[in-house]
DOTOR-474551 format. One record per residue (C-alpha): residue in one letter; residue number from 1; x, y, z. Coordinates in steps of 0.2 Angstrom, whole numbers, plus 2048, in hexadecimal, padded with zeros to 3 digits. Layout:
// DOTOR-474551
a / NUM / X / Y / Z
...
***
This chain:
// DOTOR-474551
m / 1 / 6E2 / 854 / 87E
h / 2 / 6E0 / 857 / 86B
r / 3 / 6DC / 84A / 85F
r / 4 / 6E1 / 84B / 84D
l / 5 / 6D9 / 841 / 83F
i / 6 / 6E5 / 837 / 836
v / 7 / 6DF / 831 / 824
p / 8 / 6E4 / 820 / 81F
s / 9 / 6F2 / 825 / 814
a / 10 / 6FA / 82F / 821
l / 11 / 6F7 / 822 / 82E
a / 12 / 700 / 815 / 823
a / 13 / 70F / 821 / 820
s / 14 / 710 / 824 / 833
l / 15 / 710 / 811 / 836
l / 16 / 71E / 80F / 82A
l / 17 / 729 / 81C / 832
a / 18 / 725 / 814 / 843
i / 19 / 729 / 802 / 83F
p / 20 / 73C / 7FE / 83F
a / 21 / 744 / 7F6 / 830
s / 22 / 740 / 7E3 / 82F
a / 23 / 74D / 7D6 / 830
a / 24 / 74B / 7D4 / 81D
d / 25 / 753 / 7E6 / 81C
y / 26 / 763 / 7E0 / 824
v / 27 / 76F / 7D6 / 819
p / 28 / 781 / 7CF / 81B
g / 29 / 78F / 7DA / 815
a / 30 / 798 / 7D4 / 806
p / 31 / 7A7 / 7C8 / 80A
g / 32 / 7B1 / 7D2 / 7FD
i / 33 / 7B3 / 7E5 / 7F9
g / 34 / 7B1 / 7E2 / 7E6
d / 35 / 7C3 / 7E2 / 7E0
p / 36 / 7C3 / 7D6 / 7D0
y / 37 / 7D5 / 7D2 / 7D3
y / 38 / 7D2 / 7CC / 7E5
p / 39 / 7C0 / 7C8 / 7E7
a / 40 / 7C2 / 7C3 / 7F9
s / 41 / 7CC / 7D2 / 7FF
g / 42 / 7C3 / 7DF / 80A
n / 43 / 7B0 / 7DE / 80E
g / 44 / 7A0 / 7E8 / 80C
g / 45 / 794 / 7F0 / 817
y / 46 / 79F / 7FB / 822
d / 47 / 7AD / 808 / 821
v / 48 / 7BB / 808 / 82E
s / 49 / 7C2 / 818 / 835
h / 50 / 7CE / 812 / 842
y / 51 / 7D7 / 802 / 848
d / 52 / 7DE / 800 / 85A
l / 53 / 7E9 / 7F1 / 85B
r / 54 / 7EF / 7EB / 86C
l / 55 / 7FB / 7DD / 869
k / 56 / 807 / 7D1 / 872
y / 57 / 814 / 7C7 / 869
q / 58 / 821 / 7BA / 86F
p / 59 / 82F / 7B8 / 862
k / 60 / 835 / 7A7 / 869
t / 61 / 824 / 79F / 865
d / 62 / 81D / 7AB / 858
l / 63 / 80D / 7AC / 862
l / 64 / 803 / 7BC / 85F
e / 65 / 7F5 / 7C1 / 86A
g / 66 / 7EA / 7D0 / 866
t / 67 / 7DB / 7DA / 86A
a / 68 / 7D5 / 7E5 / 85B
t / 69 / 7C9 / 7F3 / 85D
v / 70 / 7C2 / 7F8 / 84C
i / 71 / 7B8 / 808 / 84B
a / 72 / 7AD / 809 / 83C
t / 73 / 79C / 80F / 834
t / 74 / 790 / 804 / 82C
t / 75 / 78C / 808 / 81A
q / 76 / 77C / 7FD / 819
n / 77 / 770 / 7F4 / 824
l / 78 / 77A / 7E6 / 82A
s / 79 / 775 / 7D5 / 831
r / 80 / 787 / 7CF / 832
f / 81 / 798 / 7D4 / 82B
n / 82 / 7A9 / 7CD / 827
l / 83 / 7BA / 7D2 / 82D
d / 84 / 7CA / 7CB / 825
l / 85 / 7D5 / 7C1 / 831
g / 86 / 7DE / 7B0 / 830
l / 87 / 7E2 / 7AE / 843
k / 88 / 7D7 / 7A5 / 84F
v / 89 / 7CA / 7B0 / 858
s / 90 / 7C4 / 7AD / 869
e / 91 / 7B7 / 7BC / 86B
v / 92 / 7AE / 7C9 / 862
r / 93 / 7A4 / 7D8 / 868
v / 94 / 79A / 7E4 / 85E
n / 95 / 796 / 7F4 / 867
g / 96 / 79B / 7EC / 878
k / 97 / 790 / 7DD / 876
k / 98 / 796 / 7CB / 872
a / 99 / 793 / 7C6 / 860
k / 100 / 793 / 7B6 / 857
f / 101 / 7A1 / 7B2 / 84B
t / 102 / 7A7 / 7A4 / 840
a / 103 / 7B7 / 7A2 / 835
t / 104 / 7B4 / 79F / 822
g / 105 / 7BF / 79D / 813
d / 106 / 7D1 / 7A1 / 815
h / 107 / 7D0 / 7B1 / 81F
e / 108 / 7BE / 7B6 / 821
l / 109 / 7B7 / 7BA / 833
e / 110 / 7A4 / 7BA / 832
v / 111 / 79C / 7C5 / 840
t / 112 / 78A / 7C5 / 845
p / 113 / 786 / 7D2 / 852
a / 114 / 779 / 7D0 / 860
a / 115 / 76E / 7DC / 856
p / 116 / 76E / 7E1 / 844
l / 117 / 777 / 7F1 / 840
e / 118 / 76F / 800 / 838
k / 119 / 776 / 809 / 829
n / 120 / 782 / 818 / 82E
r / 121 / 784 / 812 / 840
a / 122 / 795 / 814 / 849
i / 123 / 79B / 803 / 84F
s / 124 / 7A9 / 7FC / 859
v / 125 / 7AF / 7EB / 856
v / 126 / 7BB / 7E2 / 863
v / 127 / 7C3 / 7D2 / 85D
r / 128 / 7CE / 7C7 / 869
y / 129 / 7D9 / 7BB / 85F
a / 130 / 7EA / 7B2 / 860
g / 131 / 7F5 / 7A7 / 855
k / 132 / 806 / 7A4 / 84D
p / 133 / 806 / 7AE / 83D
s / 134 / 814 / 7A4 / 835
e / 135 / 809 / 795 / 835
l / 136 / 7FB / 79E / 82B
k / 137 / 7FC / 79B / 819
i / 138 / 7F0 / 7A2 / 80C
g / 139 / 7F1 / 79C / 7FA
g / 140 / 802 / 794 / 7FF
w / 141 / 80A / 7A4 / 804
t / 142 / 80C / 7AF / 814
a / 143 / 80E / 7C1 / 817
w / 144 / 817 / 7BE / 828
h / 145 / 82A / 7BC / 829
r / 146 / 832 / 7B2 / 837
t / 147 / 843 / 7BA / 83C
p / 148 / 850 / 7B3 / 848
d / 149 / 84A / 7BF / 855
g / 150 / 838 / 7C2 / 851
g / 151 / 82B / 7C5 / 842
v / 152 / 826 / 7D1 / 835
a / 153 / 816 / 7D5 / 82C
a / 154 / 819 / 7DD / 81B
q / 155 / 811 / 7D8 / 80B
e / 156 / 807 / 7DE / 7FC
p / 157 / 7F8 / 7DD / 7F8
d / 158 / 7F4 / 7D4 / 809
s / 159 / 7FC / 7D4 / 81A
a / 160 / 7EF / 7D9 / 826
v / 161 / 7E7 / 7C8 / 828
w / 162 / 7F6 / 7C1 / 830
w / 163 / 7F6 / 7CC / 83F
f / 164 / 7E6 / 7D6 / 841
p / 165 / 7D3 / 7D6 / 83B
s / 166 / 7CF / 7E3 / 82E
n / 167 / 7C6 / 7E8 / 81F
d / 168 / 7D5 / 7E3 / 815
h / 169 / 7D5 / 7EE / 805
p / 170 / 7DC / 7FF / 801
l / 171 / 7CB / 806 / 7FE
d / 172 / 7C8 / 806 / 811
k / 173 / 7D6 / 810 / 818
a / 174 / 7D6 / 815 / 82B
t / 175 / 7E1 / 81C / 838
f / 176 / 7EB / 810 / 844
d / 177 / 7F1 / 80E / 856
i / 178 / 7FC / 7FF / 858
s / 179 / 802 / 7FA / 869
v / 180 / 80E / 7EB / 86A
s / 181 / 815 / 7E2 / 879
v / 182 / 825 / 7D8 / 877
p / 183 / 832 / 7D1 / 882
d / 184 / 83E / 7DE / 88A
g / 185 / 84D / 7E0 / 87E
t / 186 / 842 / 7DE / 86F
q / 187 / 83B / 7EC / 865
a / 188 / 82A / 7EE / 85B
i / 189 / 82B / 7F9 / 84C
s / 190 / 81B / 7FF / 843
n / 191 / 814 / 80E / 83A
g / 192 / 813 / 820 / 83F
v / 193 / 81A / 828 / 84F
l / 194 / 81F / 81F / 85E
q / 195 / 813 / 826 / 86B
s / 196 / 81A / 81E / 87B
q / 197 / 825 / 80F / 881
s / 198 / 824 / 807 / 892
s / 199 / 82A / 7F7 / 89A
r / 200 / 822 / 7EB / 8A7
l / 201 / 825 / 7DA / 8AE
g / 202 / 831 / 7D5 / 8A0
w / 203 / 827 / 7DC / 892
t / 204 / 829 / 7ED / 888
r / 205 / 81A / 7F5 / 880
f / 206 / 81C / 800 / 870
n / 207 / 80D / 80C / 86C
w / 208 / 80D / 812 / 859
r / 209 / 801 / 81E / 851
s / 210 / 7FE / 821 / 83F
n / 211 / 7F2 / 82F / 83E
k / 212 / 7EE / 830 / 82B
p / 213 / 7E3 / 824 / 822
q / 214 / 7ED / 814 / 81E
a / 215 / 7E9 / 805 / 813
t / 216 / 7EA / 7F5 / 81D
y / 217 / 7F8 / 7ED / 813
l / 218 / 802 / 7FC / 817
a / 219 / 801 / 7F9 / 82A
t / 220 / 811 / 7F0 / 82F
l / 221 / 818 / 7E8 / 83F
a / 222 / 82A / 7E2 / 842
v / 223 / 830 / 7DA / 852
g / 224 / 842 / 7D7 / 855
k / 225 / 852 / 7DE / 85B
f / 226 / 857 / 7EE / 852
d / 227 / 863 / 7FC / 851
i / 228 / 858 / 80B / 850
t / 229 / 85D / 81D / 84A
t / 230 / 852 / 82C / 84D
d / 231 / 852 / 83E / 847
k / 232 / 846 / 84C / 842
t / 233 / 845 / 854 / 831
d / 234 / 847 / 867 / 82F
k / 235 / 834 / 868 / 830
g / 236 / 833 / 85E / 840
l / 237 / 82D / 84D / 839
p / 238 / 834 / 83F / 844
v / 239 / 840 / 833 / 83A
l / 240 / 842 / 821 / 841
n / 241 / 84C / 814 / 838
a / 242 / 84F / 802 / 83F
y / 243 / 85C / 7F5 / 83A
s / 244 / 85C / 7E3 / 83F
k / 245 / 86B / 7DF / 84A
d / 246 / 870 / 7D0 / 83F
l / 247 / 870 / 7D7 / 82D
g / 248 / 882 / 7D1 / 82B
d / 249 / 88B / 7D8 / 81C
n / 250 / 87C / 7E2 / 816
a / 251 / 87B / 7ED / 826
g / 252 / 886 / 7FB / 820
a / 253 / 87E / 7FC / 80E
a / 254 / 86D / 7FC / 816
r / 255 / 871 / 80A / 822
a / 256 / 87A / 814 / 814
s / 257 / 86A / 813 / 80A
i / 258 / 85C / 816 / 817
e / 259 / 865 / 823 / 821
r / 260 / 862 / 82E / 811
t / 261 / 84F / 82D / 814
a / 262 / 84C / 83F / 81A
e / 263 / 857 / 845 / 80B
v / 264 / 84D / 83B / 7FE
a / 265 / 83D / 841 / 806
e / 266 / 842 / 853 / 805
w / 267 / 846 / 851 / 7F3
l / 268 / 835 / 848 / 7EF
e / 269 / 82C / 856 / 7F7
e / 270 / 833 / 861 / 7E9
v / 271 / 82B / 855 / 7DD
f / 272 / 81B / 84F / 7E5
g / 273 / 817 / 85C / 7F2
p / 274 / 816 / 85C / 805
y / 275 / 81A / 84B / 80D
p / 276 / 809 / 845 / 812
f / 277 / 80C / 83C / 823
n / 278 / 812 / 83E / 835
a / 279 / 822 / 834 / 834
l / 280 / 830 / 82E / 829
g / 281 / 83C / 81F / 82A
g / 282 / 83F / 80D / 825
y / 283 / 844 / 7FC / 82C
v / 284 / 84E / 7EE / 826
p / 285 / 84A / 7DD / 830
n / 286 / 854 / 7CD / 82E
v / 287 / 849 / 7C5 / 821
t / 288 / 84D / 7BA / 812
s / 289 / 841 / 7C3 / 806
g / 290 / 848 / 7CE / 7F8
y / 291 / 83A / 7DB / 7F6
a / 292 / 837 / 7EC / 7FE
l / 293 / 826 / 7F4 / 803
e / 294 / 81F / 805 / 805
t / 295 / 817 / 802 / 816
q / 296 / 810 / 813 / 81B
t / 297 / 81D / 81F / 823
r / 298 / 829 / 811 / 826
p / 299 / 82E / 806 / 817
f / 300 / 833 / 7F4 / 818
y / 301 / 844 / 7F0 / 810
s / 302 / 84B / 7DE / 80E
p / 303 / 85E / 7DC / 811
r / 304 / 860 / 7D5 / 800
q / 305 / 85C / 7E7 / 7F9
f / 306 / 86D / 7EC / 7FF
a / 307 / 877 / 7DC / 7FB
n / 308 / 881 / 7E5 / 7ED
g / 309 / 884 / 7F5 / 7F7
s / 310 / 87A / 804 / 7FB
n / 311 / 86B / 808 / 7F0
v / 312 / 862 / 819 / 7F3
s / 313 / 857 / 815 / 7E4
v / 314 / 84D / 808 / 7EE
v / 315 / 84A / 816 / 7FB
v / 316 / 844 / 822 / 7EE
h / 317 / 838 / 815 / 7E8
e / 318 / 830 / 811 / 7F9
l / 319 / 82F / 823 / 7FE
a / 320 / 827 / 828 / 7EE
h / 321 / 819 / 81C / 7F2
q / 322 / 815 / 826 / 802
w / 323 / 80D / 832 / 7F5
y / 324 / 809 / 826 / 7E7
g / 325 / 801 / 816 / 7EF
d / 326 / 800 / 81B / 801
s / 327 / 7F8 / 82C / 802
v / 328 / 7F0 / 829 / 7F1
s / 329 / 7EB / 817 / 7F1
v / 330 / 7E4 / 80C / 7E3
d / 331 / 7D2 / 80B / 7E1
g / 332 / 7D4 / 7F9 / 7DC
w / 333 / 7E3 / 7EE / 7DA
k / 334 / 7E2 / 7F0 / 7C7
d / 335 / 7E7 / 802 / 7C9
i / 336 / 7F9 / 7FD / 7CF
w / 337 / 801 / 808 / 7C2
i / 338 / 7FD / 818 / 7CC
n / 339 / 808 / 810 / 7DA
e / 340 / 816 / 808 / 7D1
g / 341 / 818 / 811 / 7C1
f / 342 / 81B / 821 / 7CB
a / 343 / 826 / 81A / 7D8
r / 344 / 831 / 813 / 7CA
y / 345 / 831 / 823 / 7C1
s / 346 / 836 / 82C / 7D1
q / 347 / 846 / 821 / 7D0
w / 348 / 849 / 828 / 7BE
l / 349 / 847 / 839 / 7C4
w / 350 / 853 / 836 / 7D2
s / 351 / 860 / 82F / 7C5
e / 352 / 85D / 840 / 7BB
k / 353 / 860 / 84A / 7CB
e / 354 / 870 / 840 / 7CF
g / 355 / 877 / 842 / 7BD
e / 356 / 877 / 82F / 7BB
g / 357 / 86B / 82F / 7AC
a / 358 / 85C / 83A / 7A7
a / 359 / 84A / 832 / 7A8
q / 360 / 84A / 834 / 795
e / 361 / 85A / 829 / 793
l / 362 / 852 / 81C / 79F
a / 363 / 842 / 81C / 794
d / 364 / 84C / 81A / 784
y / 365 / 856 / 80C / 78C
v / 366 / 847 / 802 / 791
y / 367 / 83E / 804 / 781
a / 368 / 84D / 800 / 776
t / 369 / 853 / 7F1 / 781
r / 370 / 842 / 7E8 / 781
a / 371 / 83F / 7E0 / 771
a / 372 / 82D / 7E0 / 769
d / 373 / 82B / 7CE / 76D
d / 374 / 830 / 7CF / 77F
p / 375 / 821 / 7CA / 78B
f / 376 / 825 / 7DB / 794
w / 377 / 81A / 7E3 / 787
t / 378 / 80B / 7D8 / 789
v / 379 / 808 / 7DE / 79B
k / 380 / 7FC / 7ED / 79C
p / 381 / 802 / 7F8 / 7AA
g / 382 / 7F0 / 800 / 7AB
d / 383 / 7E8 / 7EF / 7AF
p / 384 / 7F5 / 7E2 / 7B0
g / 385 / 7EB / 7D4 / 7B8
p / 386 / 7EE / 7CC / 7C9
d / 387 / 7FB / 7C1 / 7C3
k / 388 / 805 / 7CF / 7BB
q / 389 / 801 / 7DC / 7C8
f / 390 / 814 / 7DE / 7CD
d / 391 / 81B / 7DA / 7BC
i / 392 / 82B / 7E4 / 7B8
a / 393 / 820 / 7EC / 7A9
v / 394 / 815 / 7F4 / 7B6
y / 395 / 825 / 7FD / 7BC
d / 396 / 82F / 800 / 7AD
r / 397 / 822 / 801 / 79F
g / 398 / 818 / 80B / 7AC
a / 399 / 826 / 818 / 7AE
l / 400 / 827 / 818 / 79B
a / 401 / 815 / 81E / 79A
l / 402 / 81A / 82D / 7A6
q / 403 / 829 / 832 / 79B
a / 404 / 81D / 832 / 78C
l / 405 / 811 / 83D / 796
r / 406 / 81F / 849 / 79B
n / 407 / 825 / 84A / 789
e / 408 / 813 / 84D / 783
i / 409 / 80E / 85B / 78F
g / 410 / 81F / 863 / 794
d / 411 / 828 / 864 / 7A4
e / 412 / 81D / 872 / 7AC
d / 413 / 80D / 869 / 7AB
f / 414 / 814 / 858 / 7AE
f / 415 / 81C / 85D / 7BF
a / 416 / 80C / 867 / 7C3
i / 417 / 803 / 856 / 7C1
l / 418 / 80F / 84C / 7CC
k / 419 / 80D / 859 / 7DA
g / 420 / 7FB / 85C / 7D8
w / 421 / 7F4 / 84A / 7D7
p / 422 / 7FA / 845 / 7E9
t / 423 / 7F2 / 855 / 7EF
e / 424 / 7E1 / 854 / 7E6
h / 425 / 7DF / 841 / 7EC
a / 426 / 7E8 / 842 / 7FD
y / 427 / 7E4 / 833 / 808
g / 428 / 7D7 / 82D / 7FC
n / 429 / 7D7 / 820 / 7ED
a / 430 / 7D8 / 822 / 7DB
k / 431 / 7D7 / 819 / 7CA
v / 432 / 7E2 / 819 / 7BB
s / 433 / 7D4 / 822 / 7B2
d / 434 / 7D3 / 82F / 7BF
f / 435 / 7E6 / 833 / 7BC
v / 436 / 7E3 / 834 / 7A9
k / 437 / 7D5 / 841 / 7AB
y / 438 / 7DF / 84B / 7B8
a / 439 / 7EE / 84C / 7AC
e / 440 / 7E2 / 851 / 79E
r / 441 / 7DA / 85F / 7A9
v / 442 / 7EB / 866 / 7AE
s / 443 / 7F3 / 865 / 79D
g / 444 / 7E4 / 869 / 793
k / 445 / 7E8 / 85C / 786
p / 446 / 7DF / 84B / 781
l / 447 / 7EA / 83D / 788
a / 448 / 7DF / 82E / 787
g / 449 / 7E8 / 828 / 778
l / 450 / 7FA / 82A / 77F
f / 451 / 7F5 / 820 / 78F
d / 452 / 7EC / 813 / 785
t / 453 / 7FC / 810 / 77B
w / 454 / 808 / 80F / 78A
l / 455 / 7FD / 807 / 797
y / 456 / 7F0 / 7FC / 78E
q / 457 / 7F6 / 7F6 / 77E
p / 458 / 7FE / 7E4 / 780
s / 459 / 80C / 7E8 / 774
k / 460 / 81B / 7F3 / 772
p / 461 / 816 / 804 / 76C
a / 462 / 81C / 805 / 75A
a / 463 / 82A / 811 / 755
p / 464 / 81E / 81E / 74E
a / 465 / 815 / 81E / 75F
a / 466 / 825 / 81E / 769
a / 467 / 82C / 82C / 75E
e / 468 / 81C / 836 / 761
s / 469 / 81F / 835 / 773
r / 470 / 831 / 838 / 771
i / 471 / 836 / 827 / 778
a / 472 / 846 / 820 / 76F
r / 473 / 846 / 82E / 763
s / 474 / 855 / 827 / 75A
e / 475 / 84D / 816 / 759
a / 476 / 84C / 816 / 746
a / 477 / 85E / 81B / 744
r / 478 / 864 / 80E / 751
s / 479 / 85A / 800 / 749
q / 480 / 864 / 803 / 739
s / 481 / 875 / 802 / 743
a / 482 / 86F / 7F5 / 74F
a / 483 / 876 / 800 / 75D
k / 484 / 86D / 802 / 76E
p / 485 / 86D / 811 / 779
a / 486 / 87A / 811 / 786
q / 487 / 875 / 80A / 797
p / 488 / 872 / 819 / 7A3
k / 489 / 87E / 819 / 7B2
s / 490 / 86F / 817 / 7BE
w / 491 / 868 / 808 / 7B5
k / 492 / 870 / 7FA / 7C0
k / 493 / 86B / 802 / 7D0
i / 494 / 859 / 804 / 7CA
a / 495 / 859 / 7F2 / 7C3
a / 496 / 85F / 7EC / 7D4
t / 497 / 84F / 7F2 / 7DB
n / 498 / 844 / 7E7 / 7CF
t / 499 / 842 / 7DA / 7DD
i / 500 / 837 / 7E8 / 7E6
h / 501 / 828 / 7E0 / 7DD
d / 502 / 82D / 7CE / 7E1
h / 503 / 821 / 7CC / 7F0
d / 504 / 824 / 7BA / 7F3
h / 505 / 813 / 7B4 / 7ED
***
């Protein structure tokens, strides 16, 4: 045996390496991910890669029972961590071992594992829980819709806490397996591709898979009795649309709109590039709400969207979000313009394609019909604030900004940007400032001033600034004659979708 002389300094270093981190080195993960609009949303200390949800739902009683397995990686030394969930929990296990847990606040589940968790460690968290989602109110509102034959989870910016534990913020996206057991004769609709379906002892289980990163608010669940249509696109993508059996007078118009999903998606591929996900479709449950939501691969539509007849424009809006909002998600909720401004502008482009009013005409109409003292102009689409996050200005003024950009840099660069942005940031997150830099890089032009005028100034851009962006170019002449531009043919259909942003808060 050989002995080696270790000098004191070397001995001290070796002892430091040998001694594990002390308890003081392990701290709780933050109870919020850091979003200034919603401080309680999300959590710190870990990153989720996959959710496996095994659920059972009884429509008659609204009882939801669940076992959720969350696969994640720690991003710090953790003594404990939070999940977002509002239903009652019966057991939590971390890496197979029982963990202590307690419910705090409106929707925080504090989990203390049997032993602290080292940074960069792969972990599994199993949560058993149950409750009636319709009885859970947070801030006086709910993301869970009771229907005559079931229930639906679809809401923005939060919906997950009503039906599964999660890191509930778009910054932490993950893949999903969602398995739902419901009484025979009832269907369960969710995101992605239906992998399998089986029945046993009066219950039918539906297994859904969404195989690309998905924000938690974009996960959806609809249980009820539906008429379902299926098909495949020319590229082999499965298309599944579902319509509640009791939509009444809105049923025909809903089908006439949503059955054009594949057609709209093919057109959007020409504008935004390849479709980013593994399935297409939409669903219309019998709910009383008026909004629609871009739930990933399978948008949610309220029947009221079709109360005045078919409206393909709303389908265009929600499918545009599959690129702008779903594949490329907000970094923080203040960045909502990179979702909604683009989805609204896609409606303008569809109008242009259909010969019902060019995007320029729609921009001129919005600018001319909103007086300078209209509160519309006080909302800043680039940072509207949580109370104005879904204000119509984020949509229409947000689309005006894009028309101003198009006029400034020309169609070639503009459409290269619309297609390149979702590719460069696919399945990730981005800020408004990231888009400004990207547009400057592609166009080779300084654009900060243009975006400041249209996205950040709390006032109507003055006539010279509008003229420079070629918005309402004849505004000066019109002001002398008091005439307004003619209403584009598509305006009423587009305006009928304004309730998209009324998320029932």
